[in-house]
C-alpha positions in Angstrom: 71.3 4.8 -12.6 72.3 1.4 -10.8 72.5 -1.5 -13.4 70.1 -4.4 -12.6 71.4 -6.6 -10.6 73.9 -4.7 -9.4 74.6 -4.4 -5.3 74.8 -0.8 -4.0 77.9 0.1 -2.2 76.5 2.7 -0.2 73.7 0.4 1.2 71.6 1.4 4.3 74.6 3.5 5.5 74.3 6.5 3.4 73.0 8.2 0.2 73.7 6.3 -2.8 73.4 7.1 -6.4 70.1 8.5 -8.0 68.2 5.7 -8.3 68.2 2.0 -8.9 65.8 -0.3 -11.4 65.8 -3.4 -9.0 64.6 -4.0 -5.7 66.8 -5.6 -3.0 66.1 -9.1 -4.1 67.6 -8.0 -7.6 63.9 -8.1 -9.4 63.3 -5.2 -11.4 60.6 -2.5 -10.2 57.0 -3.2 -11.5 56.1 0.2 -12.8 52.3 -0.9 -12.3 52.7 -0.5 -8.6 53.8 2.7 -8.9 51.2 4.1 -11.0 47.6 5.8 -10.5 45.7 3.1 -11.1 43.2 4.1 -14.2 39.3 4.3 -13.5 36.7 2.6 -15.5 34.8 4.6 -18.1 31.7 4.8 -16.0 33.2 5.6 -12.7 31.3 8.4 -11.1 32.9 11.1 -9.1 31.4 12.0 -6.1 32.0 15.4 -4.8 31.2 14.7 -1.3 33.9 12.2 -1.1 36.5 14.0 -3.1 35.3 17.3 -0.9 36.4 15.0 2.3 39.8 14.2 0.7 40.4 17.8 0.1 39.9 18.4 3.8 42.2 15.6 4.6 45.0 17.7 3.6 45.0 19.5 6.9 45.8 16.3 8.5 49.0 14.3 8.1 47.5 11.0 7.8 44.2 10.0 6.0 42.8 6.2 6.3 40.2 5.2 3.4 38.9 1.8 5.2 36.6 -0.2 3.4 35.5 -3.9 2.3 36.4 -5.4 -0.9 34.8 -3.6 -3.6 33.8 -0.5 -1.5 35.7 1.8 -3.9 38.4 3.1 -2.1 41.1 2.8 -4.7 39.2 4.5 -7.6 38.1 7.4 -5.3 41.5 7.9 -4.1 42.9 7.3 -7.8 40.3 9.9 -9.4 41.2 12.7 -6.4 45.0 12.1 -6.8 45.0 12.4 -10.5 43.3 15.8 -10.3 45.7 17.2 -8.1 48.3 19.9 -9.1 50.8 18.3 -6.5 53.2 15.4 -6.6 51.7 12.2 -5.4 53.8 9.0 -4.6 51.3 5.9 -5.2 52.5 2.4 -3.9 50.4 -0.6 -4.2 51.3 -2.9 -1.9 52.0 -6.7 -3.3 52.2 -9.8 -0.8 55.7 -9.8 -1.6 56.2 -6.6 0.6 56.0 -8.3 3.8 59.9 -8.0 3.9 60.4 -4.1 5.4 63.8 -4.0 3.0 61.6 -4.8 -0.2 58.6 -2.6 1.3 60.7 0.7 1.6 62.5 0.1 -1.4 59.5 0.5 -3.4 58.5 3.4 -1.5 61.4 5.3 -2.0 61.2 4.3 -5.7 57.4 5.7 -5.7 58.9 9.0 -4.3 61.5 9.1 -7.1 58.8 8.5 -9.8 57.0 11.4 -8.8 59.9 13.6 -8.6 60.9 14.0 -4.9 64.7 14.4 -5.5 65.7 14.7 -1.8 64.8 11.0 -1.1 68.3 10.5 -2.9 69.7 11.6 0.1 68.4 9.1 2.1 70.0 6.0 0.3 68.3 2.8 -0.5 67.6 -0.8 1.5 70.2 -3.6 0.4 68.9 -6.1 2.9 65.4 -7.2 1.8 64.9 -8.5 5.3 65.5 -5.5 7.3 66.2 -1.4 6.9 68.8 0.7 8.8 67.1 3.4 11.2 69.8 5.7 9.8 68.0 5.5 6.4 64.6 6.2 7.8 66.2 9.3 9.5 67.4 10.7 6.6 64.2 10.0 4.9 62.2 12.0 7.6 64.6 14.6 7.7 64.6 15.3 3.8 60.9 15.3 3.4 60.7 17.7 6.6 63.0 20.0 4.7 60.6 20.0 1.7 58.7 23.6 1.2 55.6 21.7 -0.6 54.4 18.2 1.3 54.2 15.3 -0.6 51.3 13.1 -0.7 52.0 9.6 -0.1 49.1 6.9 -1.1 49.9 3.4 -0.3 47.0 1.3 -1.5 46.1 -2.4 -0.5 47.9 -1.5 2.8 45.9 -4.3 4.9 48.6 -6.6 3.1 51.2 -5.3 5.0 51.3 -7.9 8.0 55.0 -7.4 9.5 54.6 -5.2 12.5 58.0 -3.3 12.1 57.1 -2.0 8.6 53.9 -0.2 10.4 56.3 1.1 13.2 58.9 2.5 10.6 56.1 4.4 8.7 55.0 6.0 11.7 58.4 7.0 12.6 59.0 8.3 9.0 55.2 10.2 9.3 55.9 11.5 12.9 59.4 13.1 11.9 58.7 14.2 8.1 56.4 16.7 9.9 54.5 19.0 7.0 56.7 17.6 4.5 54.6 14.5 3.8 50.9 13.5 3.9 50.3 9.8 4.3 46.9 8.2 2.6 46.7 4.6 3.7 44.0 2.6 1.7 43.0 -0.4 3.6 40.3 -3.1 4.2 41.5 -3.6 7.8 43.0 -0.9 10.5 46.7 -0.8 10.7 48.8 -1.1 13.7 49.6 2.6 13.9 48.5 4.0 17.2 45.5 5.4 15.4 44.0 6.3 19.2 46.7 9.0 19.6 46.4 10.3 16.5 42.5 10.7 16.9 43.1 12.3 20.4 45.4 14.7 18.5 43.1 15.7 15.5 45.9 14.5 13.2 43.8 11.9 11.4 41.1 11.9 8.9 38.7 8.8 8.2 36.7 7.7 5.4 35.2 4.6 6.4 32.4 2.0 4.6 29.5 3.9 5.6 30.7 7.2 4.0 32.2 5.2 1.1 28.4 3.7 0.5 26.3 4.9 -2.7 23.2 7.1 -1.6 20.0 6.4 -3.8 20.5 9.4 -5.8 24.3 8.3 -6.6 23.3 4.8 -7.3 20.7 6.0 -10.0 23.1 8.2 -11.5 25.9 5.5 -11.6 23.3 3.0 -13.2 22.5 5.8 -15.9 26.0 6.0 -16.7 25.9 2.2 -17.7 22.4 3.0 -19.7 20.0 2.0 -17.2 17.3 4.3 -15.7 15.7 3.7 -12.2 13.0 5.1 -10.5 13.3 6.6 -7.5 11.7 3.6 -5.6 13.4 0.9 -7.4 17.4 2.8 -6.9 16.2 3.1 -3.1 15.4 -0.7 -2.9 18.5 -1.4 -4.8 20.6 0.5 -2.2 18.9 -1.2 0.8 19.8 -4.5 -0.9 23.3 -3.8 -1.3 23.9 -1.4 1.3 25.5 1.0 -1.3 28.3 -1.4 -1.8 30.1 0.0 -4.8 31.3 -3.4 -6.4 27.8 -4.5 -6.2 25.9 -2.0 -7.9 28.5 -2.1 -10.8 28.1 -5.9 -11.1 24.3 -5.7 -10.9 24.6 -2.8 -13.6 26.5 -4.8 -15.8 24.5 -7.7 -15.7 21.2 -5.9 -16.2 22.8 -4.7 -19.3 22.5 -8.0 -20.3 18.6 -8.3 -19.4 15.6 -7.5 -21.3 14.0 -6.0 -18.5 16.8 -4.7 -16.6 14.2 -2.8 -13.8 13.0 -6.1 -13.0 16.3 -7.8 -13.0 17.7 -5.6 -10.5 14.6 -5.6 -8.2 14.5 -9.5 -8.3 18.2 -11.1 -9.3 19.4 -14.0 -7.2 22.4 -13.0 -5.5 23.4 -16.7 -5.3 23.4 -16.8 -9.0 25.5 -13.9 -10.2 28.7 -12.4 -10.6 28.1 -11.0 -7.5 28.6 -14.4 -6.0 31.6 -15.0 -7.6 33.2 -11.8 -7.0 32.5 -12.2 -2.8 33.0 -15.8 -2.8 36.6 -15.3 -4.4 37.2 -12.1 -2.7 35.9 -12.6 0.9 34.9 -16.3 1.7 37.9 -18.1 -0.1 40.5 -16.1 1.7 39.5 -17.2 4.8 40.6 -20.5 6.7 38.0 -23.6 6.3 37.2 -23.0 10.2 35.9 -19.4 9.3 34.2 -20.1 6.0 32.3 -22.8 7.9 31.0 -20.3 10.6 30.0 -17.7 8.0 28.3 -20.3 6.2 26.2 -21.4 9.3 25.6 -17.7 10.8 24.4 -17.0 7.1 20.7 -18.4 8.2 20.6 -15.6 10.9 19.5 -12.1 10.4 21.8 -11.1 13.5 24.1 -12.9 15.6 26.4 -12.9 18.9 29.3 -15.2 19.5 27.3 -17.4 21.9 24.5 -18.1 19.0 27.3 -18.4 16.3 28.4 -21.1 18.6 25.6 -22.8 19.3 25.1 -23.1 15.6 28.5 -24.2 15.0 29.3 -26.6 17.8 32.4 -24.4 18.8 33.7 -21.9 21.5 36.0 -19.4 19.5 33.2 -17.6 17.4 33.9 -14.5 19.3 37.5 -13.8 18.1 36.8 -14.7 14.9 33.5 -12.8 14.5 35.9 -9.7 15.7 38.6 -10.7 13.3 36.1 -10.4 10.6 34.5 -7.4 11.1 38.0 -5.7 11.6 39.0 -6.6 8.0 35.7 -5.5 6.6 34.9 -9.3 5.6 31.2 -7.8 5.3 30.4 -9.0 9.0 29.0 -5.5 10.4 29.0 -5.0 14.1 25.8 -3.9 15.5 27.0 -3.0 19.2 27.2 -4.8 22.3 28.7 -8.1 20.7 26.5 -8.2 17.9 26.9 -9.0 14.3 25.1 -9.2 11.1 26.4 -10.1 7.5 25.9 -7.7 4.6 22.6 -8.7 3.0 24.3 -9.7 -0.4 26.8 -11.7 1.3 24.2 -13.3 3.7 22.1 -14.4 0.4 25.4 -15.9 -1.4 26.3 -17.9 1.8 22.8 -19.1 2.2 22.6 -20.2 -1.3 26.3 -22.1 -1.0 25.1 -23.4 2.5 22.1 -25.1 0.6 24.8 -26.8 -2.3 27.4 -27.6 0.3 25.2 -28.9 3.1 22.0 -30.2 1.8 19.3 -30.4 4.7 21.6 -28.5 7.1 19.6 -25.1 6.9 16.3 -26.5 8.7 18.5 -27.8 11.7 20.4 -24.4 12.0 17.1 -22.6 12.3 15.8 -25.3 14.6 19.2 -24.8 16.9 18.7 -20.8 16.6 15.1 -20.9 17.8 16.2 -23.1 20.8 19.1 -20.6 21.5 17.0 -17.7 21.1 14.0 -19.1 23.3 15.9 -18.4 26.6 18.4 -15.8 25.6 17.0 -13.8 22.7 13.5 -11.5 21.5 10.6 -13.4 20.8 10.2 -12.4 17.3 13.5 -13.7 16.2 12.4 -17.1 18.0 9.5 -17.2 16.3 10.8 -16.7 12.9 13.5 -19.1 13.4 11.1 -21.7 14.6 8.9 -21.4 11.6 11.8 -21.5 9.2 12.4 -24.8 10.7 9.0 -26.0 10.1 8.6 -26.9 13.8 5.2 -25.2 14.5 4.5 -26.8 17.5 7.5 -25.2 18.9 6.7 -22.1 17.5 3.4 -21.9 18.6 4.2 -22.9 22.0 7.1 -20.2 22.4 4.3 -17.6 21.1 1.8 -19.0 24.1 4.2 -19.1 26.7 5.3 -15.8 26.0 1.8 -14.6 26.7 2.2 -12.7 23.0 -1.1 -14.0 21.7 -2.5 -10.4 21.8 -0.1 -9.4 19.4 -1.9 -10.7 16.5 -4.4 -7.8 17.5 -1.9 -4.8 17.8 0.7 -5.8 15.6 -0.2 -5.8 12.3 -1.6 -2.8 11.7 1.1 -1.2 13.4 3.7 0.3 11.2 6.4 -0.2 13.8 9.0 -2.6 12.9 11.9 -2.8 15.7 12.7 -6.3 15.3 15.0 -7.9 12.0 12.2 -9.7 11.1 8.5 -8.9 10.5 6.0 -8.6 13.6 3.0 -9.2 11.6 2.0 -12.8 13.3 -0.5 -13.4 10.5 1.7 -13.5 7.9 4.4 -15.8 10.1 1.6 -18.2 11.1 -0.1 -18.3 7.6 2.3 -21.0 6.6 1.6 -23.0 9.5 1.2 -26.5 8.6 -2.4 -27.9 8.8 -1.5 -31.1 10.9 0.2 -28.9 13.6 -1.3 -30.1 16.9 -1.4 -29.3 20.7 -4.0 -26.1 22.0 -1.0 -23.9 21.4 -1.5 -24.4 17.6 -5.0 -24.5 18.0 -4.9 -20.9 20.1 -3.1 -19.5 17.1 -5.6 -21.0 14.7 -7.9 -18.9 16.8 -6.1 -15.8 16.9 -5.7 -15.8 13.1 -9.4 -16.1 13.0 -10.6 -13.8 15.2 -8.2 -11.1 13.6 -9.9 -11.9 10.6 -13.2 -11.3 12.0 -14.3 -15.1 11.5 -15.8 -15.5 14.9 -17.3 -19.1 14.2 -14.2 -20.6 13.2 -12.3 -19.1 16.0 -14.9 -20.0 18.5 -14.7 -24.1 17.1 -10.9 -23.6 17.8 -11.7 -22.4 21.3 -13.8 -25.3 22.2 -11.4 -27.6 21.0 -8.6 -26.0 23.1 -10.8 -25.8 26.2 -11.4 -29.8 25.9 -7.4 -30.3 25.5 -6.2 -28.3 28.5 -9.0 -29.8 30.7 -7.2 -33.1 29.5 -4.0 -31.8 30.3 -3.9 -30.1 33.7 -0.7 -29.7 34.3 -0.4 -27.3 31.4 0.9 -23.8 32.4 -1.5 -21.2 32.9 -0.3 -19.1 29.6 -2.1 -21.3 27.6 -5.4 -21.0 29.5 -5.2 -17.2 30.0 -4.5 -17.0 26.2 -7.7 -19.1 26.0 -9.9 -16.8 28.0 -8.5 -13.8 26.6 -9.5 -14.6 23.0 -13.1 -15.5 24.4 -13.5 -12.2 25.6 -12.8 -10.7 22.1 -14.8 -13.2 20.3 -17.6 -12.1 22.9 -16.9 -8.5 22.3 -17.2 -9.4 18.6 -20.5 -11.0 18.8 -22.4 -8.7 21.5 -22.3 -11.0 24.1 -21.5 -9.4 27.5 -22.5 -12.5 29.7 -19.8 -14.8 28.1 -17.4 -11.5 28.1 -17.9 -11.2 31.7 -17.2 -14.5 32.3 -14.2 -14.7 30.5 -12.8 -11.9 31.8 -13.0 -13.2 35.3 -11.0 -16.2 34.3 -8.3 -13.9 32.8 -8.0 -11.9 36.3 -7.8 -15.2 38.2 -5.1 -16.8 35.9 -3.3 -13.5 35.9 -2.3 -14.5 39.7 -0.5 -17.6 38.5 1.5 -16.0 35.6 4.9 -14.4 36.3 4.6 -10.8 36.9 7.5 -9.6 34.5 5.8 -11.4 31.5 2.7 -9.7 32.3 4.7 -6.3 32.3 6.7 -7.1 29.1 3.0 -7.6 27.4 0.9 -4.4 28.2 -1.4 -4.9 24.9 -3.1 -7.9 27.0 -4.6 -5.8 30.0 -5.6 -3.1 27.0 -7.5 -5.7 24.7 -9.3 -7.1 27.6 -10.4 -3.4 28.8 -11.1 -2.7 25.4 -13.4 -5.6 24.5 -15.0 -5.8 28.1 -15.8 -2.3 27.9 -17.1 -2.7 24.3 -19.5 -5.8 25.7 -20.6 -3.7 28.4 -21.3 -0.7 25.7 -23.4 -3.2 23.8 -25.5 -4.2 26.8 -26.4 -0.4 27.6 -24.0 -0.8 30.8 -22.5 2.9 30.3 -20.7 3.4 33.4 -19.2 0.0 33.5 -18.5 0.5 29.9 -16.8 3.5 30.6 -15.0 2.3 33.7 -13.5 -0.4 31.3 -12.8 1.9 28.3 -11.4 4.5 30.1 -8.7 2.1 31.7 -7.9 1.1 28.4 -7.5 4.2 26.8 -5.2 5.7 29.4 -2.7 2.8 29.4 0.7 3.1 28.6 2.7 1.1 26.1 3.3 3.1 23.3 2.7 1.2 19.8 1.7 -2.0 21.5 -1.3 -0.7 23.0 -2.2 2.0 20.1 -5.2 0.0 18.8 -6.9 -0.5 21.9 -6.7 3.0 23.3 -7.7 4.0 19.8 -10.9 1.6 19.7 -11.6 2.5 23.3 -11.7 6.5 22.7 -13.9 5.8 19.9 -16.4 3.9 22.1 -16.2 6.5 24.6 -16.9 9.2 21.9 -20.1 7.1 20.7 -21.0 7.1 24.2 -20.9 10.8 24.8 -22.7 11.1 21.4 -25.4 8.8 22.3 -25.7 10.9 25.3 -26.3 13.6 23.8 -22.9 15.7 23.9 -21.8 16.0 20.5 -18.6 18.3 21.6 -17.1 15.7 23.9 -17.8 13.0 21.3 -16.1 15.1 18.7 -12.9 15.7 20.8 -12.7 12.0 21.8 -13.1 10.5 18.2 -10.3 13.3 17.0 -8.1 12.0 19.8 -8.5 8.5 18.6 -7.6 9.2 15.5 -4.6 11.6 16.5 -3.5 8.7 18.2 -3.6 6.5 15.6 -2.1 9.0 13.3 0.9 9.1 15.5 1.9 5.4 15.7 1.1 5.3 11.7 -1.9 2.8 12.3 -3.4 1.6 9.0 -7.1 1.8 8.2 -9.1 -0.6 10.3 -10.2 -3.9 8.4 -13.9 -2.4 8.7 -15.7 0.7 9.1 -14.0 3.1 11.6 -16.2 4.0 14.4 -14.1 7.3 15.1 -15.0 8.3 11.8 -18.7 7.5 12.3 -19.4 9.4 15.3 -17.7 12.7 13.6 -20.1 11.8 10.9 -23.0 11.7 13.5 -21.8 14.9 14.9 -21.5 16.7 11.7 -25.0 15.8 10.7 -26.3 17.4 14.2 -24.4 20.5 12.9 -25.7 20.1 9.4 -22.5 19.6 7.8 -24.1 17.1 5.5 -21.4 17.0 2.7 -18.9 16.6 5.6 -20.8 14.1 7.0 -21.2 11.9 4.0 -17.3 12.5 3.3 -16.6 10.7 6.6 -19.2 7.9 6.2 -17.6 7.4 2.8 -13.9 7.1 4.6 -15.2 5.0 7.3 -16.6 2.3 4.8 -14.1 2.9 2.0 -12.0 -0.3 3.1 -14.7 -2.6 3.9 -18.4 -1.7 3.8 -19.3 -4.3 6.6 -18.6 -3.4 10.2 -16.8 -6.4 12.4 -18.9 -6.0 15.6 -22.2 -5.1 16.4 -21.0 -1.4 18.4 -19.7 -0.3 15.1 -22.7 -1.9 13.0 -25.2 -0.1 15.3 -22.9 3.5 14.9 -23.0 3.0 11.2 -26.9 2.4 11.0 -27.6 5.5 13.2 -25.1 7.8 11.7 -26.5 6.5 8.0 -30.0 6.8 8.6 -29.6 10.4 10.4 -27.8 11.7 7.4 -30.7 10.2 5.0 -33.1 11.8 7.2 -31.6 15.3 7.2 -31.3 14.8 3.3 -35.1 14.2 3.1 -34.4 10.7 2.0 -37.4 9.1 4.2 -37.9 5.8 2.9 -34.0 5.0 2.4 -33.6 6.5 6.4 -36.5 4.0 7.3 -34.7 1.1 5.5 -31.5 1.5 6.8 -32.9 2.1 10.8 -34.7 -1.0 10.6 -31.7 -3.1 9.2 -30.7 -6.0 11.4 -27.3 -5.7 13.4 -26.0 -9.4 14.0 -25.5 -10.0 17.7 -25.9 -12.9 20.6 -28.3 -10.4 22.7 -30.0 -7.2 21.3 -28.7 -3.8 22.7 -31.2 -1.4 24.3 -29.6 1.7 23.1 -29.3 0.5 19.8 -33.0 -0.5 19.5 -33.6 3.0 20.9 -31.5 5.2 19.1 -32.7 3.5 15.6 -36.5 3.7 17.1 -35.7 7.6 17.2 -34.6 7.5 13.6 -37.8 5.6 12.6 -40.1 8.0 14.9 -38.6 11.3 13.2 -39.1 9.6 9.9 -42.7 8.9 10.5 -43.0 12.2 11.9 -41.7 13.8 8.7 -44.1 11.6 6.6 -47.0 13.4 8.3 -47.6 10.3 10.7 -47.2 11.8 14.2 -49.2 9.3 16.1 -47.2 6.5 14.3 -44.3 8.3 15.6 -45.2 8.6 19.2 -46.3 5.1 19.0 -42.6 3.9 18.0 -41.2 5.6 21.1 -43.8 4.7 23.7 -41.5 2.1 25.5 -38.1 3.9 24.5 -39.3 7.2 26.1 -39.3 5.8 29.7 -35.6 4.9 29.4 -33.8 7.6 27.5 -34.2 11.2 27.6 -33.5 11.8 23.7 -36.6 9.4 23.1 -38.6 11.0 25.5 -38.0 14.2 23.7 -38.5 12.6 20.5 -41.8 10.9 21.8 -43.1 14.3 23.0 -42.4 16.3 19.8 -44.4 13.3 18.1 -47.5 14.1 20.9 -47.1 18.0 20.2 -47.1 17.6 16.5 -50.6 15.2 17.1 -52.1 17.7 19.1 -51.7 16.5 22.6 -49.4 19.4 23.9 -50.3 17.9 27.5 -48.9 14.6 26.9 -45.8 16.0 25.0 -45.1 18.3 28.7 -45.9 15.3 30.6 -43.1 13.3 28.9 -40.8 16.2 29.2 -41.8 16.7 33.0 -40.7 12.9 33.4 -37.5 12.6 31.5 -35.1 9.8 32.9 -33.0 11.5 35.6 -29.9 9.2 35.1 -30.4 10.1 31.5 -31.5 13.8 30.6 -28.9 13.9 28.4 -26.3 16.6 27.2 -26.9 19.8 24.8 -28.5 17.7 21.5 -31.1 16.3 24.0 -31.7 19.5 26.0 -31.9 21.9 22.9 -34.6 19.9 21.3 -36.4 19.7 24.7 -36.5 23.2 25.1 -37.7 23.9 21.7 -40.7 21.5 22.4 -41.5 23.0 25.6 -41.3 26.5 23.6 -43.4 25.5 20.8 -46.1 23.9 23.3 -46.0 27.5 24.9 -46.5 29.2 21.9 -49.9 27.0 20.9 -51.0 27.8 24.4 -50.8 31.5 23.5 -48.1 32.2 26.3 -45.9 34.0 23.6 -43.4 35.6 26.6 -42.6 32.0 27.9 -42.2 30.8 24.1 -39.8 33.2 23.2 -37.5 32.8 26.5 -37.5 29.3 26.1 -36.8 29.4 22.3 -34.0 32.0 22.7 -32.3 29.8 25.5 -32.5 27.1 23.0 -31.1 28.4 20.2 -28.2 30.3 22.1 -27.5 27.1 23.7 -27.6 25.3 20.1 -25.5 28.0 18.5 -22.6 27.4 21.3 -22.7 23.8 20.6 -23.0 24.7 16.8 -26.1 22.3 16.7 -28.2 23.5 13.5 -30.4 20.4 13.0 -32.4 20.7 16.2 -33.3 24.3 15.0 -34.1 23.0 11.4 -36.4 20.4 12.7 -38.3 22.8 15.0 -40.0 24.2 11.9 -41.3 27.2 10.8 -43.1 28.4 13.5 -39.5 29.3 15.4 -38.6 31.9 12.7 -42.5 33.3 13.1 -41.9 33.4 17.0 -38.5 35.2 17.1 -39.0 37.6 14.3 -36.0 36.6 12.1 -34.5 33.7 10.8 -33.4 32.0 13.8 -30.4 30.4 11.5 -29.2 33.7 10.8 -25.9 35.1 12.4 -22.6 32.4 12.9 -24.5 29.6 11.5 -24.3 30.8 8.1 -26.2 32.0 4.9 -29.3 30.1 4.2 -32.0 30.7 1.3 -35.0 29.1 1.5 -36.1 27.8 5.0 -33.8 24.7 5.9 -31.9 24.3 3.2 -28.2 26.1 2.7 -27.6 28.2 -0.2 -23.8 27.1 0.2 -21.8 26.2 -2.8 -20.8 22.8 -2.9 -17.6 21.7 -0.8 -14.7 19.1 -1.2 -15.4 15.7 1.0 -13.9 16.8 4.5 -13.9 20.4 4.0 -15.7 22.6 6.8 -18.5 25.1 5.5 -17.1 28.6 6.0 -19.8 31.0 4.1 -18.5 34.3 2.8 -21.4 36.6 3.5 -21.4 39.1 6.5 -24.4 38.2 8.9 -25.2 39.1 12.4 -25.1 36.7 15.4 -27.3 34.2 16.6 -28.8 34.4 19.7 -29.6 38.4 20.3 -31.5 39.3 23.6 -35.0 39.2 23.0 -37.1 42.3 24.4 -38.9 41.5 28.1 -42.5 40.3 27.9 -43.7 43.3 30.2 -43.0 45.9 27.6 -43.2 46.3 23.6 -40.5 45.2 21.6 -37.3 47.6 21.4 -35.1 47.5 18.4 -31.7 45.8 19.4 -28.5 48.0 18.6 -26.5 46.2 16.0 -24.2 43.6 17.4 -20.6 43.3 16.1 -20.4 41.6 12.6 -18.7 38.4 12.1 -17.3 38.1 8.4 -17.3 34.4 8.4 -18.4 31.4 10.6 -15.3 30.1 12.8 -14.7 26.5 11.8 -14.8 23.9 14.5 -10.9 23.7 15.1 -10.7 27.6 15.1 -13.4 27.6 17.6 -11.2 25.2 19.8 -8.2 27.3 19.4 -10.2 30.3 20.5 -11.5 28.7 23.5 -8.0 27.4 24.7 -7.0 31.2 24.2 -9.6 32.4 26.5 -7.9 29.9 29.0 -4.5 32.1 28.8 -3.1 29.2 26.9 0.2 29.9 25.1 0.6 28.9 21.2 2.8 26.0 22.3 0.4 24.7 25.0 -2.4 24.7 22.5 -0.6 22.9 19.9 0.2 20.3 22.4 -3.3 20.3 23.7 -4.8 19.9 20.4 -1.8 17.7 19.0 -1.1 19.9 16.1 2.1 22.1 15.0 2.9 25.3 16.5 2.9 26.9 12.7 -0.9 25.2 12.4 -2.0 27.2 15.8 -0.7 30.5 14.2 -2.7 29.6 11.0 -5.8 29.7 12.8 -5.3 32.4 15.0 -4.5 34.6 12.1 -8.0 33.5 10.8 -9.8 33.8 13.9 -8.4 37.5 14.2 -9.6 38.5 10.8 -12.9 36.7 11.2 -13.6 38.4 14.2 -11.8 41.8 12.8 -9.3 42.2 15.4 -5.4 42.2 15.8 -4.8 40.8 19.0 -5.5 37.9 21.4 -7.4 40.0 24.1 -9.4 41.6 21.5 -10.3 38.4 20.1 -11.4 37.0 23.6 -13.5 40.1 24.3 -15.2 40.2 20.7 -15.9 36.1 21.1 -17.7 37.1 24.4 -19.7 39.9 22.9 -20.8 37.5 20.1 -21.7 34.5 22.9 -19.0 32.5 21.2 -17.5 31.7 24.6 
């Protein structure tokens, strides 16, 4: 051993004595820098990281790179302490900038772990330099070892002398398999990492991998005596980005709190030990100009160099931000020259900014909003304008961008692509009441309409029109936005004339707006067509309504047009139902709900029209429990509809369900309830009259029932059939047949109408003594009803139908019934499809010819259970030779779901193959 302070005779030129106790400066070696650091008692060993380090031994170089407090050192220290191999540990000090001192310490670390071969290398005598021969001897000595030595250099980011890195690379290259080097650093070293990566000789563990997962965070907190729910742990990791030091400091602080979980949810980052750590370890290590830049960008969720320069009034933000990112100084690179601060660091800097520069925060937000208005996305522009309190600027930015429609397409869409919330209603809820100008009033009108406060919205729109008329140079965007809101208001109040006039204004103003602006906002056209179509529907102009609604339903735009598409499909479904087409109505309503589910739309503010249509279809199929469940779901969030179309749909569906359940008085009260609207709707009046007529007929007042439909019978096929049924019940068979003979040519109706009409004709023939005609018409009607799964028309026909056909017409695939007209099925859970378990014959067997006596029919194939609606959908597509994948895509379900339905279909039809299922279904009349 050398004596302390002695000067080596050998120097760098050759091997010297065994070791020395002093470095080239004559100072004793600090053994704490050569020892593996101790771990805290609450240290959590993470096997995934330890395993990565084990795998890293296959490469000569490993780099553990992360910011301050990322857990780099304790990770490597714990791993090294458990190895049964020599580990040379060196913690770099600021004084190690001199190459001679660095290498003296590294050689001493090798000696300390028992690597005696280094004695052949010698030792540095000059603190400022190292002879190349010493490095060559060291590399050769290590290369000759049978077992590699692991060398850990901790805090390598303190090494700033480029020659040290160059020398270390030389030794690593020539030591070959004799040395494995692990660098623990906050920054990337100047080694040729690109070459190591290309050669596959580098293992990297970076910040993202060092971050704690929610499960690891919960376990770490348990070591501190704290237990968190899964959601609370996830929220804490989200806020800290899994930063190890942040989690530990939070845990230590929470231990002192009476309510640790609440503390971990709500702690103020700027007033915590975390703030002290980051300010000392990160901010105060930076030059004054960099500190100022960091404080200013703390008001931003993300930033690029130009935006940072705009806030700081400088031109050098680019290299500063790049350097901070390379130094892992809690500045994250997002790609394409955009950055963001670590969330906790941003909170702390923002709090520090308010203390050091009172009043500057609002000005920074104003500068950010002005820059983003021309160079950035709209949501961020609005967020910073609002944060600055400049509401007139913020409202103008929204309107000038033609984004007013996002009040109606954003809040329910769970799609958050921007750093800040896209919920405009929430953002502008803070708007000052004294904000003036037409744009601010347009925002208030849009907010009122989104809350279905039409009166308040129309008052604001009147003021907007007055201000725009007085300010003709104002751009077309404000006028177009005003007209669009008027279309929406007209649709919500049932004012088709106003809707048409406002829509015409929108189309005219679109010519004055930049096409790229319209392309950027497909929700404008979708909202216009959806609400215009709704107004036309209310007016009873079904073909015009379909044209507008189909345009909206077929539009592109993804999530931005999902709501108008859903509403348009629901209204198209309603028209199909009103026209007597339950199958297409059901498919469109399901498509609307599927589209809503696809984009994770929440429940609407009022009753959902799609569920109301499905409820009405379920009533026609006599699935009354399911109809009630659908009605309950439609009205769960809010019982009052927000527009007259939905209100009328609710009245019709509810009244028909009450009527089907024998609640006659309740059905009458429901059908006669008023639907507020600017003008009356012909179809709403006709269909409620149809329910009222049916109720009177059920009470034994056929004359009153016929009188209720006297005018409606001339307009609508369903009403003509209802009136004919009432006339027949009153004994006026000739009048009934005249009504059916004069069915409106343009409104003959679908199966729900034609089945009822055929049954009325059959009953009239039966009363006239023409049994053959009666049986033929009844059989045809029942067969068509069975294809459409329509039970109510058959039930409404009365007991004469069973007597005519000689058996229960509801036998077969309709299900098992006890007393005529009442199910014997057990109660079902809401939304479940009735599937009776009894074996039964199919409905609609061929009747004997009128010219010969009845001949017993051969028993038809048995159907074990009734097919559900979805199973019938699958069966129909099976008959079209569609593959399982094509069926899944067409029905918007998974392939596994289709396979499950197919198995059930096979079982119920008693077959094993696709072809057999189709043939059996055709034999049974299911196809």
